[in-house]
N, C-alpha and C positions, 0 to 999 in steps of 0.2 A: 690523321691519327686520332685527334681529339674527337672527331665525329664518330669514328669507329668505336672508340671507348664508350661514348654515350649510347650508341646503339646496343653495344654488348650489355651495358648496365641496365638499359631498358628491357632487354630481352630476359635477363636474369630476374629482374623485378616482376615482369609479367608472368614468368614461369612460377615464381613463388606464390603470386596471387592465385594463379590457376590451380596450383596444388592445394592451397588452403580452401578454395572454393569447391574443388572436387571432393575434398574430405567432408565438407559440410553437406554437399548434395548426395554423396554416396550412401548416407544413412548410417555411417559409423559414428554414432553419437556417444559411444561408451566413454570416450575420453572427456566428454563434456558433462557427464552425469555425476553429480556429487551424491554421496550416500545420505539417505534420510536417517532420522534418529532410530527408526526401527531396524535399520541395517540393510533392508532390501530395497531395490529400485522399484518404486511404485508405478512409474510411467516414464516414457522416453520422448514425449512430445515437447514438453517445456523443460529445458535443461539450462545449465549455466556454467560459466567459469568465472575467473577473476575479472573478466573484461565486459561481459554482457550476458543477457539472456539469449537463449536460442529457442525459436519456435519452429518446429518441423525442420530442425537442422540449420535454420537461417538466423544469423545474428540479428537481434532486434534492440534498438535503443528505444526504451519505453518512455513516451512523452504523454503523461496522463493529466486529464482534467478531473474535476470532482462533481458528481451529480447524484443526489439522493432522491430516489423515487417518492419517498414519503413527503418531501417538500413540494412536490408537484403531483398530487394524487389524481392525475388525469392521464390514464394510460395512452389515450389516443394522441397525446402530444409528445410522447417519449421519443418516437422515431425522429420527429423534427428536431428535437434537442440533440440527439446523437448525430444527426446529419450535419448540424451546424458545428458541433464539436469536431467532427471529422474534417469539415471544410476549413477549420482554423489550423489544421496541421497536426492534431492530436491522433494518436493511434490507440489510446486506452482511456478508460474512465474508472476511477475509484469510487466505490459506493459503500455506505454504511447501511446496516439493517438495524431497526430500533426495537429492542426487546419489549419496551413498554407498549408499543402498538400491537405486538403480536401475542402477548400473554397478559391481557388485562386482569385476569384472575389466575391464581396459581393452578397450574396443570391444564389450563384451557388455552392451547395454542391455536391460532388461526392465521391463515395467509390466503384469504379469499377476497374477491372483489378488487377494490383499489389497493389492497395489501398483497395481492398476488404478484409474483415476479415473472410470470410466463411472458407477458407482453414486453416487459423490461428486457429480458434476455433476448427475446426475438428481435426487438428493435435494435439492440446493440449488434447482433449478428448481421442484420440486414444492412446496417450502416458501416460494417467492417471495423467495429471497435472491440478491442479486448477489454476485459473487466478484471479489476482487482477487488475481491470481495472482503468486506471488513465487518464481520458479524458481532464483534465484541467478545464477551457479553457487555463489557463497558465500552462505550464508543466516544464519550465526550461529545464531539460534533456540535457543541453549543446548543444541545437539547436539554430539556429538564432532566435533572438527575443523571446526566450522561447516558441516557437510554435505559436506566434502571426503572422497572415498573414501580408505581407508588406503593404497592403492597409489600415491597421488599423492605420498606421502613419498619415494618412490624417484625422483621427478622433481626434477632439480637446478635447475629454473627458479625464479625469484622469483615467488611466487604473487600473483595479482591484479594483474599488470602486463602489459605488452606482450611479455614474454619469449615467443618463438615456441613453445618447448616447452610452456609452460603453456597458451597459447591453443589449441594443437593438442590438448592433453589434454581441454579442455572441449568441443570441437566436437561430438563424438558425442552426449554427454548433452544439450547445449543444442538440437541439431537435433531430437532425438527428443522431449524433453519439450516443446519449443516447438510441435511439430506436434500433440501431445495437447491442449495449451492452446488452440491455434488452432481446433481443431475445436469447442471448447466456448465460443467467443466468442458474444456476443449477435448478431453479424452472421450466425451460423450457427444461431440459435435457442437458444443456450446461455446460461448465467448469467454468463460472464466479461465484465466491462466495463472492467477496468484490468489492466495488467501492470507489474511492477516489475523492472527489471534490477538485478542485484547487490543489496547490502544494506549500508546504513550505510557507504557508500564515502567515508569522511571522515577518521577518525583515521589517523595514519601514524607511522612511525618515521623519524627524521632520517637514519638510515643507509640507508634505502631511498629513493633519490632519484626513482625512477619512480612513486612513490605519493603522492597520488592522481594518476592519469593520465587526462587527457581522451581520449586515443587508445584506452586500454583500455576505458573506459566506452562509448565509441562502438562499439567492437567487439562488446561484449555486446548493445548495442541492435540492431546489425545482425544478430546471431545470431537474435534474436527476430523481427525483421522478415522475415528470409529464411525462417524457419520458418512464416510465414503470419500472424503476429500483427499485427493492424491496429488494435486498440483503443488508446487513449492509453497512453503509457508514463509512469509516475510514479516519482519518485525519493524516497528517504527518507534524508537525511543524518542522522548521529547527533546533530547539533546544527546550528543555522542558521549554516553556514560559507560557503555560496555557491560551493563547489568545482564542483558540477554543477547548473546551472540551465538554463532554456530559452535563455538568451543566451550560454552558454559553448559551446566547440567541441563537447563532448558534450552535446547539447541534448535532454533529455527533454521530453516535452510539458507535463507538470505538475510543478512543484517542491513538495517537501514535506520535512519534517524530523521528528525524533522528540523525545519529552520524557519523562524519568523523574524528576520533580521531587523526590521524597522518597528516592530511592535504595533500597537494599536492606538497611538495617540493622535487621533484625527483632529484634535484641537491645535496641533502644531504640525501641519502637513508638510511644511517645507524644511523641517529639521529632522535629519536622520541621526540615529545614535552614532557616537564617535567610533565605536567598535563594531558597527553593524555589518561591515563588509568582511565576511568570514573567508579568508583565503586559506584557512587550514582545514576546510571540510574534507578534502580528499585525503590529506595526511591522517586525519583522525580516523577516517574509515579504514585506511590501510593498516593502521596500528591495531584496530579492533577486529577487523575481519578481512584480511588481505586475499582470501580465496573466493570472495563473492564480489559481484559488481557494485561499484560505488552507487549508493541509492539514497536519494532524498525523497522519502515516502510522502512527506507533506512539506511543501515549500510555499511560502507566503504568496498568495495570489489575490489577496484582498484584505479587508479589515472590517470587523463588526462595529456597529455604532449602538451604544446602549441607550436605554430610555433616557430622554433628556440630553442626548449627546449633541455633537456638533453637526450632524447631518452627513449623508452619504457623499455629497459633493466634496466635502473636505476629505473624506476617506479616499475618494477617487484621486485627489491630488496627492495624497500620501503614497498610494501604491499604483500610480498611473504609469504612463509609458516611460517616464524618466527612471522610475524604480525598476521596471522590467529591463530596460536597456542596460542598466548597471549591474543589477543583482543576478539576473538570469544569465547574462554573459559571463559573470564570474563563475557560475556553476558550470557552464559549458567549457570554460577555460580549464577547469579542474577535471574535465572528462567524466562528468556525471553520466551514468548509463540508465538509471531508472529515476525519473523525475516526475513527481506528481504535484501539481500546483492548484 
């Protein structure tokens, strides 16, 4: 009798799985498509629900590394990098584009030679890697000025706000880089499946009352949409603050935040912060955006070492395999679905 009950339960479970799988394969994606800010569905290849992304109707747990082509300006090496990333078990790469490198003079945008993305996109496709595009205009990325070109210092506007002078300064770059990314979207046969407006648009100075601004963030979103980007827009708050979520005025499609739990003190590599193990990540995400998959868009995968610092060997000890074993397992235990390290 017990055996018969087990067989019956297994049959019912198998039937449920087959029904769910059939739904995904059948092409009936409408139940997984969430409305974009404009109101209409822009594409049906990359969709999502509260549990994960879908790509061509198949659930995808996105496990992403980080690689910036401008840090290795040798296009012939990019395929090798992507293949190694793929061999490590990743299925995605997040990449920044640097405004300062593309528009050295106001109004003069260039993306040629080593600054072209053609081989970068081709290499990702050949290696079987999805891409998350992060064009800014502000990127941080530990680059000079957060990717802002030097000439922007002559602009008297308050940066990263709705100040008309600042917005006008960003328009040329965002229109051009947006078109480049748009051509490489999965909807056009390319590898780009997500795009991120701005970067860590969270922390602010009390003296800057316009920051963070829902209106500004919505402006950046519109810049990307107007350039032809139709894949979902994802955000990465520096921490789970809830300033920019799908339910706010500036409504990205998918909400995410970042986590750097052990900081960057390579001088004390064997001491982790007492409150570093964040077991509340999933709950925080659910409270702020329960209709989108739990996303850690940047999660610590290393540490920088400043001039005169302790050396990268110490940093390796800080964020080595012991760190990965504890902190990444903590993320998996909380059912993270989009994880970029």
